[in-house]
NUMITOR-948018 format. One record per residue: residue in three letters; x, z, y of N, C-alpha, C in turn. Coordinates in Angstrom, 2 decimals. Atoms other than C-alpha are relative to their C-alpha. Example, Ala and Ser with C-alpha at 12.3 -4.5 7.8 and 13.67 -1.06 7.14 Angstrom:
+-----+---------+---------+---------+---------+---------+---------+---------+---------+---------+
!  aa !     npx !     npz !     npy !    capx !    capz !    capy !     cpx !     cpz !     cpy !
+-----+---------+---------+---------+---------+---------+---------+---------+---------+---------+
! ALA !    0.89 !    0.00 !   -1.19 !   12.30 !    7.80 !   -4.50 !    0.90 !    0.00 !    1.20 !
! SER !   -0.82 !   -0.06 !   -1.19 !   13.67 !    7.14 !   -1.06 !   -0.77 !    0.73 !    1.09 !
+-----+---------+---------+---------+---------+---------+---------+---------+---------+---------+
This chain:
+-----+---------+---------+---------+---------+---------+---------+---------+---------+---------+
!  aa !     npx !     npz !     npy !    capx !    capz !    capy !     cpx !     cpz !     cpy !
+-----+---------+---------+---------+---------+---------+---------+---------+---------+---------+
! MET !    0.18 !    1.21 !   -0.23 !   28.17 !   -3.16 !  -70.76 !   -0.65 !   -0.30 !   -1.74 !
! THR !    0.38 !    0.62 !    1.14 !   25.67 !   -5.04 !  -73.77 !    1.00 !   -0.89 !   -0.71 !
! ASN !   -0.78 !    1.06 !    0.43 !   27.11 !   -7.55 !  -76.10 !   -0.48 !   -1.30 !    0.75 !
! VAL !    0.64 !    1.35 !   -0.85 !   24.47 !  -10.27 !  -74.29 !    1.08 !   -0.07 !    1.39 !
! GLN !   -0.89 !   -0.22 !   -1.46 !   26.46 !   -9.04 !  -70.64 !    1.63 !   -0.33 !   -0.42 !
! ALA !   -1.05 !    0.12 !    0.71 !   29.79 !   -9.25 !  -72.69 !    0.18 !   -1.48 !   -0.24 !
! SER !   -0.02 !    1.36 !    0.31 !   29.17 !  -12.85 !  -74.01 !   -0.33 !   -0.70 !    1.20 !
! ASN !    0.21 !    1.24 !   -1.46 !   27.63 !  -14.40 !  -70.64 !    1.25 !    0.19 !    1.06 !
! ARG !   -1.37 !   -0.36 !   -0.91 !   30.99 !  -12.80 !  -68.97 !    1.03 !   -0.78 !   -0.84 !
! ASN !   -1.28 !    0.90 !    0.45 !   33.20 !  -14.25 !  -71.29 !   -0.65 !   -1.79 !    0.08 !
! ALA !    0.19 !    1.32 !   -0.21 !   31.21 !  -17.70 !  -71.36 !    0.31 !   -0.08 !    1.59 !
! ALA !   -0.40 !    0.50 !   -1.50 !   31.69 !  -17.77 !  -67.27 !    1.22 !    0.00 !    0.14 !
! PHE !   -1.20 !    0.35 !   -0.34 !   35.11 !  -17.21 !  -67.54 !    0.65 !   -1.19 !   -0.71 !
! ARG !   -0.58 !    1.30 !    0.80 !   35.77 !  -20.04 !  -70.38 !   -0.43 !   -0.92 !    1.24 !
! ALA !    0.43 !    1.12 !   -1.07 !   33.83 !  -22.28 !  -67.64 !    0.88 !    0.05 !    1.07 !
! LEU !   -0.64 !    0.44 !   -1.12 !   35.79 !  -21.34 !  -65.03 !    1.37 !   -0.38 !   -0.17 !
! VAL !   -1.00 !    0.71 !    0.54 !   38.88 !  -21.94 !  -66.95 !   -0.33 !   -1.35 !   -0.06 !
! ALA !    0.47 !    1.11 !    0.02 !   37.35 !  -25.08 !  -68.11 !    0.21 !   -0.65 !    1.32 !
! ILE !    0.10 !    0.29 !   -1.14 !   36.80 !  -25.90 !  -64.62 !    1.35 !   -0.49 !    0.78 !
! VAL !   -1.51 !   -0.20 !   -0.34 !   40.31 !  -25.33 !  -63.39 !    0.88 !   -0.89 !   -0.73 !
! ILE !   -0.37 !    1.04 !    1.12 !   41.48 !  -27.08 !  -66.42 !   -0.16 !   -1.75 !    0.63 !
! LEU !    0.71 !    1.00 !   -0.46 !   39.49 !  -29.90 !  -65.31 !    0.70 !   -1.01 !    1.32 !
! ILE !   -0.65 !    0.75 !   -1.34 !   40.79 !  -30.50 !  -61.94 !    1.20 !   -0.19 !   -0.04 !
! ALA !   -1.33 !   -0.24 !    0.07 !   44.34 !  -29.58 !  -62.71 !    0.31 !   -1.71 !   -0.88 !
! LEU !   -0.06 !    1.29 !    0.56 !   44.20 !  -32.67 !  -65.35 !   -0.33 !   -1.23 !    0.94 !
! ALA !   -0.07 !    1.12 !   -1.02 !   42.43 !  -34.99 !  -62.72 !    1.09 !   -0.37 !    0.97 !
! ALA !   -0.58 !    0.07 !   -1.04 !   44.51 !  -34.32 !  -60.21 !    1.56 !   -0.28 !   -0.18 !
! ALA !   -1.00 !    0.60 !    0.44 !   47.58 !  -34.89 !  -62.18 !    0.18 !   -1.56 !   -0.62 !
! LEU !    0.24 !    1.25 !    0.60 !   46.26 !  -37.74 !  -63.50 !   -0.17 !   -1.32 !    0.86 !
! PHE !    0.54 !    0.75 !   -0.96 !   45.10 !  -39.25 !  -60.21 !    1.39 !   -0.27 !    1.11 !
! LEU !   -1.08 !   -0.02 !   -0.87 !   48.53 !  -38.58 !  -58.48 !    1.35 !   -0.78 !   -0.86 !
! VAL !   -1.18 !    0.35 !    0.73 !   50.88 !  -39.34 !  -61.28 !   -0.12 !   -1.48 !   -0.87 !
! ALA !    0.14 !    1.26 !    0.64 !   49.51 !  -42.23 !  -63.29 !    0.18 !   -1.08 !    0.57 !
! SER !   -0.06 !    1.20 !   -0.59 !   50.46 !  -45.60 !  -62.73 !   -0.80 !   -1.14 !   -1.04 !
! GLU !    1.06 !    1.41 !    1.05 !   48.74 !  -49.08 !  -63.76 !    0.61 !   -0.13 !   -1.50 !
! ASP !   -0.49 !    0.42 !    1.25 !   51.33 !  -49.46 !  -66.49 !   -0.61 !    1.03 !   -1.27 !
! VAL !    1.02 !   -0.89 !    1.25 !   49.20 !  -46.44 !  -68.63 !   -1.29 !   -0.48 !    0.07 !
! TYR !    1.64 !    0.19 !    0.00 !   45.77 !  -48.20 !  -67.97 !   -0.72 !   -0.40 !   -1.57 !
! ASN !    0.71 !   -0.24 !    1.45 !   45.27 !  -49.13 !  -71.48 !    0.24 !    0.94 !   -0.77 !
! TRP !   -0.22 !   -1.35 !    1.01 !   46.65 !  -46.04 !  -73.00 !   -1.21 !    0.92 !    0.42 !
! ILE !    0.88 !   -1.00 !   -0.36 !   44.19 !  -44.26 !  -70.82 !   -0.99 !   -0.44 !   -0.63 !
! LYS !    1.57 !    0.35 !    0.95 !   41.12 !  -46.56 !  -71.93 !    0.02 !    0.45 !   -1.30 !
! ALA !   -0.01 !   -0.01 !    1.28 !   42.14 !  -46.11 !  -75.38 !    0.03 !    1.56 !   -0.16 !
! PHE !    0.07 !   -1.15 !    0.08 !   42.29 !  -42.40 !  -75.13 !   -1.34 !    0.28 !    0.54 !
! HIS !    1.27 !    0.07 !   -0.40 !   38.99 !  -42.53 !  -73.30 !   -1.07 !   -0.04 !   -0.92 !
! VAL !    0.95 !    0.42 !    1.33 !   37.26 !  -44.38 !  -76.12 !    0.34 !    1.02 !   -1.28 !
! ILE !    0.15 !   -1.08 !    1.03 !   38.51 !  -41.97 !  -78.54 !   -0.59 !    1.43 !    0.26 !
! ALA !    0.66 !   -0.98 !   -0.12 !   37.32 !  -39.00 !  -76.73 !   -1.50 !   -0.13 !    0.01 !
! VAL !    1.38 !    0.61 !   -0.37 !   34.00 !  -40.87 !  -75.93 !   -0.65 !    0.17 !   -1.58 !
! ILE !    0.44 !   -0.31 !    1.40 !   33.53 !  -41.12 !  -80.03 !   -0.08 !    1.58 !   -0.39 !
! SER !   -0.22 !   -1.30 !    0.73 !   34.68 !  -37.54 !  -80.62 !   -1.20 !    0.78 !    0.71 !
! TRP !    0.70 !   -0.73 !   -0.50 !   32.41 !  -36.36 !  -77.91 !   -1.64 !   -0.49 !   -0.37 !
! MET !    1.00 !    0.55 !    0.21 !   29.68 !  -38.53 !  -78.94 !   -0.18 !    0.32 !   -1.81 !
! ALA !    0.21 !   -0.32 !    1.36 !   30.19 !  -37.55 !  -82.88 !   -0.78 !    1.34 !    0.22 !
! GLY !    0.49 !   -1.27 !    0.01 !   29.51 !  -33.77 !  -81.76 !   -1.39 !   -0.05 !    0.53 !
! MET !    1.54 !    0.18 !   -0.63 !   26.53 !  -34.83 !  -79.56 !   -0.91 !   -0.21 !   -1.06 !
! LEU !    0.35 !    0.38 !    1.00 !   25.20 !  -36.16 !  -82.61 !   -0.46 !    1.17 !   -1.00 !
! TYR !    0.26 !   -0.98 !    1.05 !   25.80 !  -33.52 !  -84.97 !   -0.97 !    1.20 !    0.56 !
! LEU !    0.29 !   -1.22 !   -0.44 !   25.19 !  -30.31 !  -83.01 !   -1.92 !    0.03 !   -0.07 !
! PRO !    1.29 !    0.18 !    0.31 !   21.52 !  -31.20 !  -82.97 !   -0.97 !    0.03 !   -1.19 !
! ARG !    0.38 !   -0.34 !    1.63 !   21.18 !  -31.48 !  -86.55 !    0.24 !    1.20 !   -0.57 !
! LEU !   -0.76 !   -1.50 !    0.53 !   23.01 !  -28.23 !  -87.30 !   -1.41 !    0.90 !    0.58 !
! PHE !    0.74 !   -0.39 !   -0.51 !   20.31 !  -27.04 !  -85.02 !   -1.56 !   -0.47 !   -0.66 !
! VAL !    1.30 !    0.14 !    0.46 !   17.16 !  -28.75 !  -86.85 !   -0.09 !    0.84 !   -1.60 !
! TYR !    0.17 !   -1.22 !    1.12 !   18.47 !  -26.53 !  -90.11 !   -0.21 !    1.28 !    0.27 !
! HIS !    0.17 !   -1.43 !   -0.25 !   18.98 !  -23.43 !  -88.09 !   -0.82 !    0.44 !    0.21 !
! ALA !    1.52 !   -0.36 !   -0.42 !   15.54 !  -23.45 !  -86.86 !   -0.53 !    0.60 !   -1.08 !
! ASP !    0.77 !   -0.39 !    1.20 !   14.52 !  -23.19 !  -90.26 !    0.59 !    1.26 !   -0.70 !
! ALA !   -0.53 !   -1.26 !    0.38 !   16.89 !  -20.39 !  -91.17 !   -0.45 !    1.15 !    0.40 !
! GLU !    0.52 !   -1.26 !   -0.42 !   15.75 !  -16.93 !  -91.48 !    1.29 !    0.93 !    0.78 !
! LYS !   -1.06 !   -0.45 !   -1.10 !   17.44 !  -14.88 !  -88.41 !    0.56 !    1.15 !   -1.19 !
! GLY !   -0.78 !   -0.80 !   -0.08 !   20.20 !  -12.65 !  -89.20 !    0.39 !   -0.56 !   -2.15 !
! SER !   -0.45 !    0.22 !    1.57 !   20.80 !  -14.35 !  -92.98 !    1.26 !   -0.67 !   -0.22 !
! VAL !   -1.29 !    0.02 !    0.46 !   23.94 !  -15.48 !  -94.46 !    0.01 !   -1.76 !    0.66 !
! GLN !    0.21 !    1.65 !   -0.49 !   22.75 !  -19.45 !  -93.66 !    0.35 !    0.15 !    1.61 !
! SER !    0.21 !    0.08 !   -1.47 !   22.03 !  -18.57 !  -90.28 !    1.37 !    0.71 !    1.04 !
! GLU !   -0.98 !   -0.45 !   -0.63 !   25.05 !  -16.61 !  -89.58 !    1.17 !   -1.30 !   -0.07 !
! THR !   -0.62 !    0.73 !   -0.06 !   27.06 !  -19.50 !  -90.79 !   -0.44 !   -1.39 !    0.81 !
! PHE !    0.50 !    0.91 !   -1.21 !   25.14 !  -22.14 !  -88.58 !    0.61 !    0.51 !    1.34 !
! LYS !   -0.82 !   -0.34 !   -1.38 !   26.54 !  -19.92 !  -85.54 !    1.47 !   -0.45 !    0.03 !
! VAL !   -1.24 !    0.06 !   -0.32 !   29.58 !  -20.35 !  -86.31 !    0.66 !   -1.37 !   -0.19 !
! MET !    0.20 !    1.52 !    0.02 !   29.39 !  -24.06 !  -87.15 !    0.02 !   -0.51 !    1.67 !
! GLU !    0.33 !    0.31 !   -1.00 !   27.83 !  -24.39 !  -83.99 !    0.93 !    0.38 !    1.19 !
! ARG !   -1.29 !   -0.46 !   -1.11 !   30.32 !  -22.54 !  -81.81 !    1.21 !   -0.92 !   -0.17 !
! ARG !   -1.03 !    0.69 !    0.11 !   33.26 !  -23.97 !  -83.32 !   -0.07 !   -1.49 !    0.44 !
! LEU !    0.32 !    1.33 !   -0.62 !   31.90 !  -27.64 !  -82.46 !    0.20 !    0.07 !    1.05 !
! LEU !    0.28 !    0.01 !   -1.26 !   31.13 !  -26.93 !  -79.27 !    1.75 !    0.41 !    0.00 !
! ARG !   -0.97 !   -0.77 !   -0.58 !   34.34 !  -24.75 !  -78.54 !    1.29 !   -1.11 !   -0.08 !
! ALA !   -1.27 !    0.65 !    0.42 !   37.06 !  -27.15 !  -80.57 !   -0.04 !   -1.54 !    0.31 !
! ILE !   -0.08 !    1.53 !   -0.12 !   35.55 !  -30.70 !  -80.22 !   -1.06 !   -0.51 !    1.08 !
! ILE !    0.73 !    1.03 !   -1.08 !   32.71 !  -31.53 !  -77.83 !    0.27 !    0.34 !    1.39 !
! ASN !   -0.32 !   -0.37 !   -1.51 !   33.62 !  -29.43 !  -74.64 !    1.19 !   -0.63 !    0.06 !
! PRO !   -0.86 !    0.62 !    0.02 !   36.95 !  -30.64 !  -75.05 !   -0.07 !   -1.51 !    0.36 !
! ALA !    0.19 !    1.55 !   -0.15 !   36.10 !  -34.42 !  -75.69 !   -0.98 !   -0.36 !    1.31 !
! MET !    0.95 !    0.69 !   -0.93 !   33.43 !  -34.46 !  -72.95 !    1.41 !    0.11 !    1.67 !
! THR !   -0.80 !   -0.49 !   -1.24 !   36.14 !  -32.87 !  -70.26 !    1.12 !   -1.19 !    0.13 !
! VAL !   -0.96 !    1.37 !    0.05 !   38.77 !  -35.71 !  -71.29 !   -0.96 !   -1.02 !    0.20 !
! SER !    0.68 !    1.34 !   -0.18 !   36.09 !  -38.37 !  -71.38 !   -0.43 !   -0.37 !    1.45 !
! TRP !    0.25 !    0.11 !   -1.43 !   35.01 !  -37.45 !  -67.59 !    1.47 !   -0.23 !    0.35 !
! VAL !   -1.03 !    0.16 !   -0.78 !   38.78 !  -37.21 !  -66.60 !    0.64 !   -1.30 !   -0.06 !
! LEU !   -0.40 !    1.16 !    0.33 !   39.85 !  -40.35 !  -68.04 !   -1.08 !   -0.98 !    0.66 !
! GLY !    1.07 !    0.90 !   -0.58 !   36.52 !  -42.15 !  -67.46 !    0.51 !   -0.26 !    1.76 !
! LEU !    0.06 !    0.15 !   -1.40 !   36.76 !  -41.47 !  -63.55 !    1.51 !   -0.60 !    0.44 !
! TRP !   -1.29 !    0.93 !   -0.45 !   40.47 !  -42.52 !  -63.39 !   -0.22 !   -1.33 !   -0.42 !
! LEU !    0.10 !    1.89 !    0.01 !   39.65 !  -46.09 !  -65.04 !   -1.44 !   -0.32 !    0.95 !
! ALA !    0.77 !    0.74 !   -1.19 !   36.59 !  -46.32 !  -62.67 !    0.58 !    0.10 !    1.29 !
! TRP !   -0.66 !    0.00 !   -1.52 !   38.88 !  -45.78 !  -59.52 !    1.04 !   -0.97 !   -0.58 !
! LYS !   -0.72 !    0.74 !    0.10 !   41.53 !  -47.52 !  -61.03 !   -0.47 !   -1.52 !   -0.24 !
! GLY !    0.91 !    1.15 !    0.34 !   39.77 !  -50.53 !  -62.62 !   -0.77 !   -0.54 !    0.83 !
! PHE !    1.36 !    0.75 !   -0.73 !   36.83 !  -51.01 !  -60.68 !   -0.04 !    0.53 !    1.83 !
! GLY !    0.14 !   -0.60 !   -1.40 !   37.28 !  -48.83 !  -57.35 !   -1.36 !    0.68 !    0.11 !
! PHE !    1.30 !   -0.55 !    0.01 !   34.15 !  -47.37 !  -58.31 !   -0.97 !   -1.12 !    0.72 !
! GLN !    0.86 !    1.23 !   -0.26 !   32.52 !  -50.90 !  -57.58 !   -1.19 !   -0.21 !   -0.98 !
! GLY !    0.75 !    0.62 !    0.94 !   29.68 !  -52.42 !  -59.23 !   -1.61 !    1.22 !   -0.47 !
! GLY !    1.41 !   -0.30 !    0.17 !   25.76 !  -51.71 !  -59.91 !   -0.09 !    0.48 !   -1.45 !
! TRP !    0.16 !   -0.60 !    1.11 !   26.48 !  -51.42 !  -63.63 !    0.66 !    1.45 !   -0.27 !
! LEU !   -1.06 !   -1.08 !   -0.02 !   29.50 !  -48.77 !  -63.03 !   -1.21 !    1.37 !    0.16 !
! HIS !    0.80 !   -0.94 !   -0.59 !   26.77 !  -46.78 !  -60.97 !   -0.92 !    0.41 !   -0.96 !
! ALA !    0.67 !   -0.40 !    0.97 !   24.16 !  -46.89 !  -63.72 !    0.79 !    0.60 !   -1.53 !
! LYS !   -0.34 !   -0.71 !    1.39 !   26.48 !  -45.88 !  -66.67 !    0.36 !    1.21 !    0.39 !
! ILE !   -0.49 !   -1.50 !   -0.28 !   27.82 !  -42.92 !  -64.43 !   -1.25 !    0.59 !   -0.06 !
! THR !    1.19 !   -0.91 !   -0.21 !   24.38 !  -41.73 !  -64.04 !   -0.23 !    0.24 !   -1.33 !
! ALA !    0.21 !   -0.70 !    1.64 !   23.77 !  -42.04 !  -67.91 !    0.84 !    0.75 !   -0.48 !
! VAL !   -1.14 !   -0.66 !    0.25 !   27.08 !  -40.31 !  -68.37 !   -0.67 !    1.64 !    0.41 !
! VAL !    0.41 !   -1.16 !   -0.41 !   25.72 !  -37.56 !  -66.20 !   -1.28 !    0.60 !   -0.43 !
! LEU !    1.30 !   -0.42 !    0.78 !   22.47 !  -37.36 !  -67.94 !    0.42 !    0.41 !   -1.15 !
! MET !   -0.85 !   -0.10 !    1.29 !   24.67 !  -37.45 !  -71.20 !    0.38 !    1.85 !   -0.44 !
! SER !   -0.65 !   -1.03 !   -0.38 !   26.33 !  -34.16 !  -69.76 !   -1.08 !    0.85 !    0.30 !
! GLY !    0.94 !   -0.99 !   -0.03 !   23.22 !  -32.73 !  -68.77 !   -0.95 !    0.33 !   -1.72 !
! VAL !    0.44 !   -0.05 !    1.48 !   22.05 !  -33.03 !  -72.72 !    0.90 !    1.07 !   -0.54 !
! HIS !   -1.16 !   -0.75 !    0.64 !   25.42 !  -31.49 !  -73.45 !   -0.31 !    1.62 !    0.36 !
! GLY !    0.19 !   -1.37 !   -0.55 !   24.59 !  -28.20 !  -70.99 !   -1.27 !    0.49 !   -0.73 !
! TYR !    1.33 !   -0.27 !    0.63 !   21.21 !  -28.19 !  -72.54 !    0.14 !    0.40 !   -1.78 !
! LEU !   -0.23 !   -0.66 !    1.40 !   22.48 !  -27.89 !  -76.38 !    0.92 !    1.34 !    0.04 !
! SER !   -0.80 !   -0.99 !   -0.21 !   25.31 !  -25.58 !  -75.19 !   -0.89 !    1.03 !    0.15 !
! ALA !    0.74 !   -1.03 !   -0.49 !   22.45 !  -23.36 !  -73.79 !   -0.77 !    0.45 !   -1.37 !
! ALA !    0.58 !   -0.29 !    1.37 !   20.85 !  -23.62 !  -77.13 !    0.31 !    0.72 !   -0.99 !
! ALA !   -0.88 !   -0.91 !    1.09 !   23.67 !  -22.62 !  -79.36 !    0.37 !    1.55 !    0.62 !
! ARG !   -0.19 !   -1.38 !    0.13 !   23.90 !  -19.54 !  -77.27 !   -1.35 !    0.77 !    0.13 !
! LYS !    1.44 !   -0.71 !    0.24 !   20.17 !  -18.83 !  -77.86 !    0.13 !    0.45 !   -1.66 !
! PHE !   -0.19 !   -0.28 !    1.72 !   20.86 !  -19.58 !  -81.60 !    0.78 !    1.10 !   -0.26 !
! ALA !   -0.88 !   -1.01 !    0.48 !   23.80 !  -17.22 !  -81.56 !   -0.27 !    1.57 !    0.43 !
! GLU !    0.84 !   -1.22 !   -0.25 !   21.53 !  -14.44 !  -80.07 !   -1.00 !    0.06 !   -0.79 !
! ASP !    1.45 !    0.04 !    1.29 !   18.66 !  -15.11 !  -82.63 !   -0.81 !   -0.29 !    1.06 !
! ARG !    1.05 !    0.43 !   -1.04 !   16.73 !  -16.31 !  -79.56 !   -0.79 !   -1.70 !    0.07 !
! ASN !    0.39 !    1.20 !    0.18 !   15.84 !  -19.79 !  -80.53 !   -1.60 !    0.11 !   -0.02 !
! GLU !    1.46 !   -0.20 !    0.16 !   12.10 !  -20.18 !  -80.01 !   -0.38 !   -1.54 !   -0.22 !
! LYS !    0.21 !    0.96 !    0.80 !   12.39 !  -24.00 !  -80.98 !   -0.18 !   -0.65 !   -1.17 !
! THR !    0.38 !    0.16 !    1.25 !   10.92 !  -25.81 !  -83.79 !    1.20 !   -1.08 !   -0.63 !
! ALA !   -0.97 !    0.94 !    0.20 !   13.00 !  -28.09 !  -85.96 !   -0.34 !   -1.20 !    0.52 !
! LYS !    0.35 !    1.32 !   -0.55 !   10.84 !  -30.92 !  -85.18 !    0.52 !    0.07 !    1.51 !
! HIS !   -0.46 !   -0.02 !   -0.81 !   11.73 !  -30.21 !  -81.53 !    1.62 !   -0.49 !   -0.15 !
! TRP !   -1.59 !    0.09 !    0.19 !   15.57 !  -30.43 !  -82.43 !    0.21 !   -1.66 !   -0.47 !
! ARG !    0.03 !    1.39 !    0.60 !   15.11 !  -33.80 !  -84.61 !   -0.42 !   -0.88 !    1.30 !
! ILE !    0.24 !    0.55 !   -0.99 !   13.54 !  -35.22 !  -81.16 !    1.25 !   -0.13 !    0.95 !
! VAL !   -1.12 !   -0.45 !   -0.58 !   16.34 !  -33.81 !  -79.29 !    1.14 !   -0.85 !   -0.37 !
! ASN !   -1.52 !    0.82 !    0.97 !   18.99 !  -35.38 !  -81.87 !   -0.17 !   -1.33 !    0.64 !
! GLU !    0.09 !    1.54 !   -0.39 !   17.62 !  -38.95 !  -80.55 !    0.31 !   -0.46 !    1.51 !
! VAL !   -0.26 !    0.35 !   -1.08 !   18.41 !  -38.60 !  -77.15 !    1.52 !   -0.29 !    0.34 !
! PRO !   -1.48 !    0.29 !   -0.46 !   22.21 !  -38.70 !  -76.98 !    0.33 !   -1.40 !   -0.62 !
! THR !   -0.08 !    1.55 !    0.41 !   21.86 !  -42.10 !  -79.09 !   -0.46 !   -0.66 !    0.64 !
! LEU !    0.76 !    0.78 !   -0.80 !   19.16 !  -43.55 !  -76.83 !    1.45 !   -0.15 !    1.37 !
! LEU !   -1.21 !    0.31 !   -1.47 !   22.08 !  -42.91 !  -73.47 !    1.05 !   -0.40 !   -0.57 !
! MET !   -1.28 !    0.98 !    0.33 !   24.97 !  -43.94 !  -75.70 !   -0.45 !   -1.56 !   -0.23 !
! ILE !    0.42 !    1.58 !    0.35 !   23.19 !  -47.45 !  -76.44 !   -0.06 !   -0.44 !    1.34 !
! ALA !    0.40 !    0.65 !   -1.83 !   22.24 !  -47.49 !  -72.55 !    1.65 !   -0.08 !    0.47 !
! ILE !   -1.42 !   -0.01 !   -0.69 !   26.12 !  -46.68 !  -71.77 !    0.88 !   -1.04 !   -0.34 !
! VAL !   -1.00 !    1.44 !    0.88 !   27.61 !  -49.39 !  -74.63 !   -0.54 !   -1.10 !    0.98 !
! ILE !    0.41 !    1.31 !   -0.37 !   25.47 !  -52.07 !  -73.14 !    0.27 !   -0.34 !    1.51 !
! LEU !   -0.64 !    0.03 !   -1.22 !   26.32 !  -51.27 !  -69.45 !    1.25 !   -0.46 !    0.21 !
! VAL !   -1.19 !    0.41 !   -0.03 !   29.58 !  -51.22 !  -70.16 !    0.87 !   -1.65 !   -0.38 !
! ILE !   -0.17 !    1.27 !    0.83 !   29.81 !  -54.35 !  -72.54 !   -0.49 !   -1.31 !    0.87 !
! VAL !    0.34 !    1.06 !   -0.48 !   27.50 !  -56.59 !  -71.09 !   -0.09 !    0.28 !    1.58 !
! LYS !   -0.04 !   -0.24 !   -1.46 !   27.60 !  -55.08 !  -67.51 !   -1.23 !   -1.12 !    0.85 !
! PRO !    1.30 !    0.84 !   -0.03 !   23.92 !  -56.70 !  -66.75 !   -0.25 !   -0.05 !    1.60 !
! PHE !    0.29 !    0.26 !   -1.95 !   24.37 !  -56.15 !  -62.57 !    1.02 !    0.87 !    0.65 !
+-----+---------+---------+---------+---------+---------+---------+---------+---------+---------+
């Protein structure tokens, strides 16, 4: 088995474990949590979203610099470690917690009703898609297979910001 195959297999296993944990957390929250914890859940949801967004804004910035680093250089290897740790220790767990708590809040607080809520969930799905794109890019960088320019990553760096602005406006203003 090659290193790439082993890496893909490990990534698939980690994804499966993450899905199982997500389902377990969601089931526990939906079955056990009461109305009394609503504000606590909301507070932890906001904390998780802030953590997720911090990582989503920082990771493409790392890619900007990594794209210009020479493959195999000390600088490139340092970026690989930073990107991997950022994804595994901050971005992935924060996204998972954001989704679990956000779905509970949408269910308990709004019964999944409201056009603004549906638009917000759509924007969060798009943000999750950007997350997936960045995760795949981090794997390519780790394997020295990035083909995108620093300019590409500068543009991609703006996408989470635009989605975040839309999400915040939808939550606070509730325009429809």
